[in-house]
Steps between C-alpha positions, in 0.01 A plus 500: 500500500779735584674432161179556310431825685852619424454429124165676487627820672528827303878529536552154358272573205690814413828314514364222281360747244833684481685171448264402219548835325877460519475149363297627203797720407735200486524407129736208563332287774676190629360151573701429815345336805552605861849360485601778265840519335665292774289194413543563122878512541502164680294345225721640222822383672357150555396473139839629376687259732308206356572616144874544570525180700607668824453335837361802683320818389740699708769431242308691238610861439274786601210555269519839325210724602386556143438116478311517830289793368414315179417172681271686745294631206485184288172305525472120491433507122831688440333834420576823681241655733455820287606669183736732690667198660544342161673816364734521799581131464601552138720793595670281766570237231650768270720641775628151591599453135674844493683416821640177347616701199660767719285792377322535837657499845295542815635724781366463855138603515481550123491123431298305244169507685509874578597583142223280360230644727620857436438620854748518792461281805281607784694612809313264732528172308669321215302340222547134431654427839334321793446668835511864601845572355589865441729649235804531726456145621496360150711743290707662771557877538486701175842555349585775257734354247799685345338446162193706596730772633705502183187511287362795699831682472507422129154649455606817685810532284300452181253766617782745579670433165173555318442833674859612418460391141170694459658802662801493266281449199298804595817709534633374162169569332493855636858561380422361160199730458711797603772411248238444231350847567852656486574333166173615360574853614842488342357370174242778488772758565719359224213500256421864583865607457529304180184656355620850588846432350349361185297816455811709551708295255244522220627847413870395494670417165522131426805311383501187286651189653816343358502151361119456478361158428178515299260214524346353187154488650249760396445655848869584542623577144531848363568674834622859472814578702343830614234309694746406772523706818804546728655210682344328799603249766311167460437323830376153595248438777711370784544596865642758459459573124828516309616638164574234240522713181505848353263569212272745325122517493320482168204737480186387322392156384255258657657167410844343512602186310139459406381492865290792643664703774352493847369832632793537747772389255708698247747411224865556585830464312787333688820705452713369786483173695585504871397140585475272194368208702204690648159392369297762317164588659308401180687201346426380143592196296799692360606711804504372856812660648628857496817393314287382205325836465804714428428736205132404471183614664267309732211570736583636846270602797476872550546463875849348444638785280697785654680793330869444443756773563838400350800593720709797375817413312819591690742722305872451557760759402709413199840370565763764423832387356794525741759746384849369554787753563715556200863387530733734309819340377815670374443378148157655498642828635763504221235434236284784631809733528580462131174666414557777759836672488440681824414182673814338361715776647337467841553125496871539434538749785326254727745231411798724557381587850479129586 
């Protein structure tokens, strides 16, 4: 009567209802009896001892807890108790295969069962083990391996290196944009100076180049020598730009060698080569280097043409002949005295005095 009254009390009913609700959340129920995992372990060791031919079950090695977990959820027909238990059982089999191949290695609490379930162990108990055994009793105190420390340090180093790299890339990008703006400003200034100098040189007299090569193509033949302006420095687009030739600009004309000129290009005649191996800005099938364009005319960008001021020629004084002192000999004196009687008399007196 007392037992019945205890089970029908309100406190007991609340405890029973709470336990039933917790059990409904368990998606991997077991089929163990009141003996629990301890009785299951004895049965498994006894069966394995008979299979191996051992005299006592105590000689059998300890049963891994993932095998205990699977056996506790395997029904008499060999099926698992739920779909979730079946999925975890398949993961356990895959991890066992990976462990034999060396691709998976369990460490402490992160063993095969914990990895297959995907949830860490509860602090108050250990799954797949009989009795009220806690984590420290089964696994021991948690240990922080050197590998985890090295991996954490490696992640910090990678993060710091990435931050430094992004910072340097930002600085380099800013410097590049500043240099690009400076180059654009220099180019605009050169174009403005060139345009103003060209307008000033249009009124100056022109001089025909020496040793002109005339192309046989229609766009370049029949060029009048008076169409050439004064000499210019021809530059190539490098950092910094440098002079590779001296030439003259040809006024007029919209094509060169049968090819239309671009809006920012002009025809020039190469008079003097400074760097024969430099590549021309607009290469053709016949002319690719400055040394091949001597005496002919090619297309050249306006932004790479600067007025040329030839250095003044240095004048040296003419070498004057050195006048040597004249040596007067006695024979010469006698010859001159024959033509001069007075001189002959003075010469005789000079000899008498000696």
